[in-house]
C-alpha positions, 0 to 999 in steps of 0.5 A: 125090501122086506120080502114076504112071510112064507105064511100068512098070519095074524095075531103072532109074535115077533122077537129080535134074537141076539143075532139081529134076526127076527123070529116070527111064531104062530098066529092064525091063518087058515088055521091056528099055526104052529109054524115059525119063520126067520127074518134077516133084515140084513138080506131082507129074506124070510126062511122057515125054522123049527115049528112049535109043538102046539099051534097058537095065536094071541101068546106072548113071546120073550127073548131070555138072557140065554138067547132062547125065546119063551113062548107062553099061553094063547089060544089053540084048541081052547086057551092054552096054559102051556109054554115052549122054549125056541133054541136059536142055535138049533132051531128047535122047540121044546116044552 
């Protein structure tokens, strides 16, 4: 069983992290979302993690060689050229 995400979201990204969990970030629900959550396939559970600095949907996400996740672009308060890095070790985002 996969359980349910904590937030309704569309046009988000999902990235498999080196530890096997899946980072789901951003998207659009009732508003542009900056929230992120982690799915653990071994338990089928979802947990909230740090929020991005900007709400965005239609963005890209790439897992880097160092294990961090680069999120770039998308749409929020207009078209975005900003990017953010997620650090799985701390559960935080930085610009």
